[in-house]
C-alpha positions as CSV (number, residue, x, y, z in Angstrom):
1,M,0.2,0.0,0.0
2,N,1.1,3.6,-0.3
3,L,2.0,5.9,2.5
4,A,-0.8,7.6,4.2
5,L,-0.9,10.9,6.1
6,N,-1.7,11.1,9.8
7,P,-5.5,11.2,10.3
8,V,-5.1,14.6,12.1
9,R,-5.7,18.1,11.4
10,K,-2.8,20.0,9.6
11,P,-0.8,21.7,12.4
12,K,-0.2,25.3,12.3
13,R,2.5,27.4,13.8
14,A,1.4,28.9,17.2
15,L,1.0,32.7,17.2
16,R,3.0,35.0,19.4
17,G,0.7,35.2,22.7
18,G,-1.1,32.1,21.6
19,V,-1.4,28.8,23.6
20,V,0.0,25.4,22.9
21,A,-0.4,22.1,24.6
22,A,1.6,18.9,24.8
23,L,0.5,15.4,26.2
24,D,3.2,12.9,27.0
25,V,1.4,9.5,27.5
26,G,3.6,7.1,29.0
27,T,3.7,3.6,30.5
28,S,4.1,4.9,34.2
29,K,2.9,8.5,34.0
30,V,0.6,11.1,31.7
31,C,2.0,14.5,31.5
32,C,0.2,17.6,30.2
33,L,2.0,20.7,29.6
34,I,0.4,24.1,28.7
35,A,2.3,26.9,27.4
36,R,1.9,30.5,26.2
37,V,4.1,31.5,23.2
38,D,6.2,34.7,24.1
39,E,7.3,37.4,21.7
40,A,10.6,35.6,20.9
41,G,8.6,32.5,20.0
42,V,9.5,30.6,23.1
43,P,6.7,28.4,24.8
44,K,6.5,29.5,28.5
45,V,4.7,26.8,30.6
46,I,1.7,28.4,32.4
47,G,0.2,24.8,33.5
48,I,1.7,21.5,34.2
49,G,-0.5,18.4,35.3
50,H,0.8,14.7,35.7
51,H,-0.8,11.6,36.8
52,M,0.0,7.9,37.1
53,S,-0.5,6.1,34.1
54,G,-3.0,3.4,33.5
55,G,-4.0,1.1,30.6
56,V,-0.7,1.8,28.9
57,R,1.9,-1.0,28.2
58,A,5.1,-0.4,26.1
59,G,3.9,2.6,24.7
60,T,0.5,1.0,23.5
61,I,-3.0,1.3,25.0
62,V,-4.0,-1.8,26.6
63,D,-7.2,-0.6,28.6
64,M,-9.1,2.2,27.1
65,D,-10.9,3.3,30.2
66,E,-7.7,3.4,32.4
67,A,-5.9,5.5,29.8
68,E,-8.8,7.8,29.4
69,I,-9.1,8.5,33.2
70,A,-5.4,9.1,33.3
71,I,-5.4,11.5,30.4
72,G,-8.4,13.2,31.9
73,A,-6.8,13.8,35.0
74,A,-3.4,15.2,33.8
75,V,-5.1,17.5,31.3
76,Q,-7.6,18.7,34.1
77,S,-4.8,19.6,36.4
78,A,-2.9,21.4,34.0
79,E,-5.9,23.6,32.6
80,Q,-6.8,24.3,36.3
81,M,-3.2,25.6,36.9
82,A,-3.1,27.6,33.6
83,E,-6.7,28.8,33.9
84,E,-7.1,27.8,30.4
85,T,-9.2,25.3,28.3
86,I,-7.4,23.5,25.7
87,K,-9.0,22.1,22.5
88,S,-6.1,20.3,20.9
89,V,-2.7,18.8,22.0
90,V,0.5,17.6,20.4
91,V,1.2,14.0,21.5
92,N,4.1,11.7,21.6
93,L,4.1,8.2,20.0
94,S,6.2,5.3,21.3
95,G,4.0,2.4,20.4
96,G,3.2,0.7,17.1
97,K,6.6,-0.6,16.6
98,P,8.0,2.5,14.4
99,V,10.1,1.8,11.4
100,S,12.7,4.2,10.2
101,Q,14.1,4.3,6.6
102,I,15.9,6.8,4.3
103,V,14.3,7.2,0.8
104,G,15.5,9.4,-2.0
105,A,13.5,11.0,-5.0
106,E,14.3,13.2,-7.9
107,V,12.4,15.7,-10.1
108,A,13.2,17.9,-13.1
109,I,12.9,21.7,-12.6
110,G,14.5,22.8,-16.2
111,G,17.2,25.2,-15.2
112,R,15.0,27.6,-13.1
113,E,15.1,28.6,-9.5
114,V,13.8,26.1,-6.9
115,T,10.4,26.7,-5.4
116,D,8.3,25.4,-2.5
117,A,6.4,23.5,-5.3
118,D,9.5,21.8,-6.6
119,M,10.4,20.5,-2.9
120,R,6.7,19.3,-2.7
121,R,7.0,17.5,-6.0
122,A,10.3,15.7,-5.1
123,T,8.8,14.7,-1.7
124,Q,5.6,13.4,-3.3
125,Q,7.8,10.9,-5.6
126,T,8.1,8.9,-2.4
127,R,4.5,8.1,-1.6
128,H,4.4,5.0,-3.6
129,I,7.1,3.4,-1.2
130,P,5.2,0.2,0.0
131,I,4.8,-0.3,3.8
132,G,2.6,-2.8,6.1
133,P,-1.1,-3.1,5.5
134,D,-1.7,-1.2,8.9
135,A,1.1,1.3,8.7
136,V,0.8,5.0,8.7
137,M,3.5,7.8,8.3
138,V,4.5,9.4,11.3
139,H,7.4,11.8,10.1
140,A,8.8,12.6,6.8
141,V,12.1,14.5,7.9
142,P,14.1,15.9,5.1
143,V,17.7,14.9,5.7
144,G,19.3,16.9,2.7
145,Y,18.6,18.0,-0.8
146,V,20.6,17.3,-3.8
147,L,21.0,19.7,-6.8
148,D,22.4,18.7,-10.0
149,G,24.7,16.1,-7.8
150,A,25.8,18.7,-5.4
151,K,24.9,17.2,-1.9
152,G,24.4,18.5,1.6
153,I,22.2,21.3,0.7
154,R,19.7,22.0,3.6
155,D,17.3,24.7,1.8
156,P,17.7,24.8,-2.1
157,R,14.9,27.5,-2.3
158,G,16.3,30.2,-4.8
159,M,19.0,28.0,-6.3
160,V,19.1,27.3,-9.9
161,G,19.5,23.6,-11.4
162,E,18.3,21.0,-13.5
163,R,17.4,18.2,-11.2
164,L,16.5,18.5,-7.6
165,G,16.7,15.3,-5.3
166,V,15.6,14.8,-1.7
167,Q,16.6,12.6,1.0
168,L,13.9,11.8,3.4
169,H,13.8,10.0,6.6
170,L,10.5,8.4,6.9
171,V,9.1,6.9,10.1
172,T,6.0,4.6,10.1
173,A,4.1,2.9,12.6
174,G,1.2,0.6,13.3
175,G,-1.8,2.5,12.5
176,S,-4.2,0.6,15.0
177,A,-1.9,1.4,17.9
178,R,-1.9,5.3,16.9
179,R,-5.8,5.1,16.3
180,N,-6.4,3.6,19.7
181,L,-4.2,6.4,21.5
182,A,-6.2,8.9,19.3
183,T,-9.5,7.5,20.3
184,C,-8.5,7.8,24.1
185,I,-7.6,11.4,23.6
186,A,-10.8,12.1,21.8
187,R,-12.8,10.6,24.8
188,A,-11.2,13.1,26.8
189,H,-12.7,15.9,24.6
190,L,-9.4,16.7,22.8
191,E,-8.1,16.8,19.4
192,V,-4.7,15.5,18.2
193,E,-2.6,18.5,16.5
194,S,0.1,16.1,15.6
195,F,2.0,12.8,16.7
196,V,5.7,13.3,17.3
197,L,7.9,10.4,17.9
198,S,9.2,10.2,21.5
199,P,12.9,10.2,21.0
200,F,12.3,13.0,18.1
201,A,10.7,15.2,20.9
202,A,13.1,14.3,23.6
203,G,15.9,15.2,21.1
204,L,14.3,18.6,20.1
205,S,14.1,19.6,24.0
206,A,17.4,18.2,25.1
207,L,20.1,18.4,22.5
208,V,22.0,21.5,21.7
209,E,22.5,22.7,18.0
210,D,26.3,21.5,17.8
211,E,25.3,18.0,19.1
212,M,22.6,17.8,16.2
213,D,25.0,19.0,13.7
214,L,28.0,16.8,14.6
215,G,26.3,13.7,15.3
216,V,24.6,12.4,18.6
217,T,22.6,9.6,19.9
218,L,19.6,10.3,22.0
219,I,18.3,7.5,24.2
220,D,15.0,7.9,25.9
221,I,14.7,5.4,28.6
222,G,11.0,5.3,29.6
223,A,9.2,2.8,32.0
224,G,8.1,0.6,29.2
225,V,10.1,1.5,26.3
226,T,13.6,2.7,25.4
227,S,13.6,4.6,22.2
228,I,16.5,5.8,20.2
229,A,17.1,8.7,17.6
230,V,20.3,9.7,15.9
231,F,20.6,13.3,14.8
232,L,23.2,14.4,12.1
233,E,23.7,17.6,10.2
234,G,20.6,19.2,12.0
235,A,18.1,16.5,11.2
236,M,16.8,12.9,12.8
237,V,18.4,10.2,10.5
238,F,17.4,7.2,12.3
239,S,15.0,6.1,15.0
240,D,14.2,2.9,16.8
241,L,12.5,1.3,19.8
242,I,13.2,-1.5,22.3
243,P,10.5,-2.7,24.4
244,V,12.5,-2.8,27.4
245,G,12.6,0.0,30.1
246,G,12.9,1.1,33.8
247,G,9.7,-0.7,34.6
248,H,11.2,-4.0,33.9
249,V,14.0,-3.2,36.2
250,T,11.2,-2.6,39.0
251,S,9.6,-6.0,38.0
252,D,13.0,-7.6,38.3
253,I,13.5,-6.4,41.8
254,A,9.8,-7.4,42.8
255,R,10.5,-11.0,41.6
256,G,14.2,-11.2,42.9
257,L,13.3,-9.7,46.3
258,T,9.8,-11.2,46.6
259,T,8.2,-7.7,47.3
260,S,5.5,-5.6,46.0
261,M,5.9,-3.6,42.9
262,A,5.3,-0.5,44.9
263,H,8.2,-1.3,47.3
264,A,10.4,-2.3,44.5
265,E,10.0,1.1,42.8
266,R,10.9,2.7,46.3
267,M,13.8,0.6,46.7
268,K,15.0,1.4,43.2
269,T,14.5,5.1,43.9
270,L,16.0,5.3,47.3
271,Y,18.8,2.6,47.2
272,G,19.3,1.6,43.5
273,H,22.5,2.3,41.5
274,A,23.4,0.9,38.1
275,M,27.0,-0.2,38.9
276,A,28.3,-2.4,42.0
277,S,30.4,-1.0,44.5
278,P,32.5,-2.7,47.4
279,A,30.6,-0.7,49.9
280,D,27.2,-2.3,48.9
281,E,27.9,-5.5,50.7
282,R,28.3,-3.5,54.1
283,E,25.1,-1.6,53.6
284,T,21.8,-3.4,54.4
285,I,18.1,-2.5,53.3
286,T,14.9,-3.6,54.6
287,V,12.6,-5.4,52.1
288,P,8.9,-5.9,53.1
289,Q,7.8,-9.2,51.8
290,V,4.8,-9.5,49.5
291,G,1.5,-10.4,50.9
292,E,3.0,-9.4,54.7
293,D,1.5,-6.5,56.5
294,E,3.8,-6.7,59.5
295,E,7.1,-5.0,59.4
296,S,8.4,-8.0,61.6
297,H,8.2,-10.0,58.5
298,A,10.5,-7.8,56.4
299,S,13.8,-9.1,55.6
300,Q,17.2,-7.6,55.7
301,V,19.3,-7.9,52.5
302,P,22.7,-6.4,51.5
303,K,22.4,-3.6,49.0
304,S,24.8,-5.6,46.8
305,L,21.8,-8.0,46.1
306,L,19.4,-5.0,44.8
307,V,22.3,-3.7,42.7
308,G,23.0,-7.1,41.4
309,I,19.4,-7.2,39.9
310,I,19.5,-3.5,38.6
311,Q,22.6,-3.7,36.9
312,P,22.2,-6.7,34.4
313,R,18.8,-5.3,33.3
314,L,20.6,-2.0,32.5
315,E,23.4,-3.6,30.9
316,E,20.9,-5.3,28.6
317,I,19.2,-2.2,27.5
318,F,22.5,-0.6,26.4
319,E,23.6,-3.7,24.7
320,L,20.4,-3.7,22.7
321,V,20.9,-0.1,21.9
322,R,24.6,-0.7,20.8
323,H,23.4,-3.7,18.5
324,R,20.4,-1.6,17.0
325,L,22.9,1.3,16.2
326,E,25.3,-1.3,14.5
327,Q,22.6,-2.8,12.5
328,S,21.4,0.5,11.3
329,G,24.8,1.5,9.9
330,F,24.6,5.0,12.0
331,A,26.9,3.9,14.8
332,K,30.0,5.8,13.4
333,S,28.2,8.6,11.8
334,A,26.3,9.3,15.1
335,G,29.5,10.5,16.5
336,R,30.9,9.9,20.0
337,R,28.3,11.6,21.8
338,V,25.1,10.1,23.5
339,V,22.5,12.0,25.7
340,L,20.2,10.1,27.9
341,T,16.7,11.2,28.9
342,G,13.6,9.3,30.4
343,G,12.9,9.0,34.1
344,A,14.9,5.7,34.3
345,S,18.0,7.6,33.0
346,Q,18.0,9.4,36.6
347,L,19.0,6.1,38.4
348,P,22.6,6.9,39.9
349,G,25.2,5.1,37.9
350,T,23.5,5.0,34.7
351,R,25.4,7.6,32.8
352,E,28.8,5.7,33.7
353,L,27.2,2.4,32.8
354,A,26.3,3.7,29.5
355,Q,29.7,5.1,28.7
356,L,31.2,1.7,29.6
357,I,29.3,-0.2,27.4
358,L,28.6,2.2,24.3
359,D,32.2,3.5,24.5
360,K,30.9,7.0,24.0
361,Q,30.7,10.3,26.0
362,V,27.5,10.5,27.9
363,R,25.6,13.1,29.5
364,L,22.0,13.5,30.9
365,G,19.5,15.6,28.9
366,R,17.2,18.1,30.5
367,P,14.6,20.6,28.8
368,L,16.6,23.5,27.1
369,R,14.0,25.4,25.0
370,V,11.1,25.8,27.3
371,K,10.4,28.5,29.9
372,G,8.5,28.3,33.1
373,L,9.4,24.6,34.1
374,A,9.4,24.3,37.9
375,D,12.5,22.3,39.2
376,A,10.3,19.2,40.1
377,V,9.5,18.9,36.2
378,A,12.7,20.2,34.7
379,G,14.7,17.0,34.7
380,P,15.2,14.3,32.1
381,A,11.9,12.6,32.8
382,F,10.0,15.6,31.2
383,A,12.2,16.0,28.3
384,T,9.8,14.4,25.7
385,A,6.8,16.7,27.1
386,A,9.0,19.7,26.8
387,G,10.0,18.7,23.3
388,L,6.5,18.4,22.1
389,L,5.8,22.1,23.2
390,H,9.0,23.1,21.1
391,F,7.8,21.1,18.2
392,A,4.3,22.7,18.3
393,V,5.9,26.2,18.3
394,Q,8.7,25.8,16.0
395,Q,7.6,23.2,13.4
396,P,7.9,24.6,9.7
397,V,4.5,25.1,8.3
398,D,5.9,25.2,4.6
399,M,7.2,21.7,4.9
400,P,6.5,19.7,1.9
401,V,3.7,17.2,2.2
402,F,2.3,14.0,0.7
403,A,-0.7,14.6,-1.5
404,G,-2.6,11.6,0.0
405,A,-4.9,13.7,2.2
406,E,-5.8,16.2,-0.9
407,A,-6.4,13.4,-3.0
408,Q,-8.8,11.7,-0.7
409,G,-10.8,15.0,-0.5
410,G,-12.2,14.9,-4.2
411,L,-12.0,17.3,-7.0
412,L,-12.3,20.6,-5.0
413,S,-9.3,19.6,-2.9
414,R,-7.2,18.6,-5.9
415,V,-8.0,22.1,-7.6
416,G,-6.9,23.7,-4.3
417,Q,-3.4,21.5,-4.6
418,W,-3.0,22.6,-8.0
419,L,-3.4,26.3,-7.2
420,R,-1.0,26.2,-4.1
421,E,1.7,24.6,-6.3
422,N,1.3,26.7,-9.6
423,L,0.1,30.4,-8.4
């Protein structure tokens, strides 16, 4: 089948003084941020709402009712704080098994100046690429343009040539997973402005321009999934998703120490570490046993036992990331820089473990391009939500789009498309 556009309304660049909203639906939490765009075009957060997630597993909706309740609660909290009522949101996408590929196309322009219509025509040449029967397009990110064999052109408009080529990074995902998420959001009386891949949003928020130009790998470690995005020459050139995250570490602790998930999460947060140290043997921690109410039945175990459960799972995550990068062919072009985001990246020692396994320089990423974030929500766990706001404000409105949506709209839509391209 041919590539299809998102079944969402075409996003518009936010006006100065206007309000934008982001919704990060994760396995462990749902976060809603509402921001007002200042005169410089930077979103300033005026409303924050987050709620324990429900009905979401590995980025996919598994219980509509629970997910709807969590989304509604997060949005309502943000609206009350902002004293605004929102109608639409930019939403992250981390389910549906996203597939990343680079495709190219070329069109003749007859020796004249390159126009928006030429860029759109070149982009539309890729719409016949076959994908899965339930797949839909999430992103079509221009990686670079080629004009008469000259590569590395970021914006060819106004340049003169005979043939224009474009390299696109296409990201497709399962349509049913995305439709289920859109349905949940619609049940909360909201419209989806755009879907944005989670690591793409986190990268827009946490990466500096030099990193994106020289080559960097963004690793977003959530509760249910670990997602990867490689940026090079200012564009996302590769993305992938691994269905393992911080929630699996918690499950391992609960099973290994026979305690509840709540106690396992608490121990991970208070005493957890990604790398073992000699002092771990001398420190003991109290482990409440599952099903036991009395503290007298709690067991005392050395901290080394807890770390011995955490470290192998995190090692597995980074080994999988390294394997996916090597398979993709972008392991070298991504440079020697890695940025970690996501709640699970905050576990002490995670940065050092990542450096050891990936053999790259690693830093923790925090939201950089959004104002007004309180300290409690200014860490790596909220990089995706902040990136969604940045996407809502800074996304280009003149990006070439596929013709699929216009073609579905009948004769009038096709006439409108022709007028936009030729007048």
